[in-house]
N, C-alpha and C positions, 0 to 999 in steps of 0.2 A: 626570801622573796616568796610570796604566796601566788600560786598558779592553779588554774582549774583545767582539767582535761576531760574530753569526752569524744565520742565518735558518732557518726551518723552514716546510714547506708543509703546510697543513691541507686535507684533501680531504673531500668528502661521503661517501666510502666509508671509514669509520673502520677503524683496525687492530683485528682480532679477536684478542684475547689469551686469552680463556677463554669457554667456553660450557657450560652445564649442560643436561642432557636426561635423560628417563626411559630406562632401559635398554631396548633393543629398539625405540625410536622415533626416527625421523629428526628431527634438530634443524633448524629453519628459521632461516636467517639472512637477515633482510630487507636488501636492497641497493636503493638508489634507482635506480641506473643513471646518475645524474648524474655529471658529471665536473668540476663546479665546484671551484675551489680558491682559497685565499687564502694569502698569505705573511706570516708574522710576522717582522719584523726585530727583533732584540733586542741590547742592549748591557748588559754587566754590569761593575760595578766590583768586582774580586776582593778588595778590602780592606774596603769598607764594605757591600757587598751591594746598593747602589742599582742599579736596573734602568731601562732606557729601552726602550719597546716601540712599534713602529709596524706598521700593517697595510697591505698593498698587494695589488692584484689580481694582480700578476705579479712574478716574481722577475727583475727587470731593473735596469739601472743607474739608471733614474728613481726607482724605489722606494728603492734603496740611497742615492742622493744626497739624497733627502728625509730619510732616516734620519740621514745625516751632519749635515744642518742641525739636526735635532732634538738630536743629541748635543752639537753646539756650543752650542745655546741653553741646554741644561741645565748644562753645565760651562763657562760663560763665564769667561774670564780664566785658565783652567788650560792648561798645556802638556799636550796629550793625545798619548799613544802608544797606538794602536789595533791590537790583535792580531786577525788575521782570516785566513780561508782564502783560497785562490786562485781563488775562484769568478769567473766571467766578469763579473758586475756590479761586483765589487770591483776587478778589474784594468782595467776600461774606462778609456780615456784621460780621458774627461770626469770619471769618479769620482776618479781619481788627482789630476787637476788641481784639482777642487773641494776634496778633502781638504787639499791643499797651501795653497789660498787660505784655507781655514778654520783653518789652523794645526794640522791633525791629522796626525801622523806615522803612516804605515801600516807595520806590521811583519807580514810574511807568515809564517804557520805552515807547517811542512813538509807536503808533499803526503801525503795518505792517513794523517793522524794526528789524527782527530777527537777523540781522548782528550785532546789538549792544550788544547782549547777547553772551558772550564767550562760554556758555554751548552749543550753537547750533553747534559749531565746534566739540565739544566732541561727541555729538549725531551723527553727520555726520560720524565721525570716527568709532564709534561703529557699526552703521548700515551698513557702507560700508565694514568694515574689519571683524567684528565678526559675524554679523547676516545675511549677504547677501548670496545669491546663494546656499542655501541648504534648504531642507525641515526641518521643525521644529517638531520633534516628541513630544517634551515636552516643553511647554512655560516656565515653571519654570527653566528648564536647560538653556534655552536661556537667560533668565534674569540674572541668576547666572553668566553665561559666560560674559555677557555684563558688569555687575558690577565688576567682578573680573578683567577684562581687564582694566577698568578705575582705579581701586585701585592699580593694579600692575605697572601702568605707573610711571615713576619717576615724581617728581613735575615739573621739568623743561620741560619734554616732554608733560605733561598735559597742562602747560601754553603755550607751543609752538603750540600744536594742537588746543587750544582754541583761539589762536590769541593774547593772552595777551602780548607776547614778541615782537610783531610787532611794528615798529615805528609809524604805523598808528592806533594803538589801541586808541580809542577815549577817554578813561578815563584818560589817563596819558598825554594828550596833552593840 
């Protein structure tokens, strides 16, 4: 089974994509000043659209290893080939060793080629539609909304937003 994994960081200062204001009046953009963040680890099956999500306080090998265990628990008995970037939590010796113990083969995507990972399309969708353009009073509420949005998508919509249904998706060519 081929899977893709990636992570995104959600901060209390959301991305500002658009803002409306009256002509001649300064627009106020409220910013909390907090620097709290959470990491969402995600894994996508590019054939079925199934998704696995985990939230961590930090982007580190412990969070990634917890996600690897979750992946294995969901796809028990399958031979798993996991495509991922070369982030330091992914390349950590303990992470590589755990993946091997769990029977997960790691395949590294080329450096600086995020377009090869379909999860990038899902993160772009979440940050542009769910998390943008509003102050974030509670980081955990934002993360919950982001995960809920992804889980509630139909599998076909998830695959479409991720680019897996495109004729140009590199894996199926």
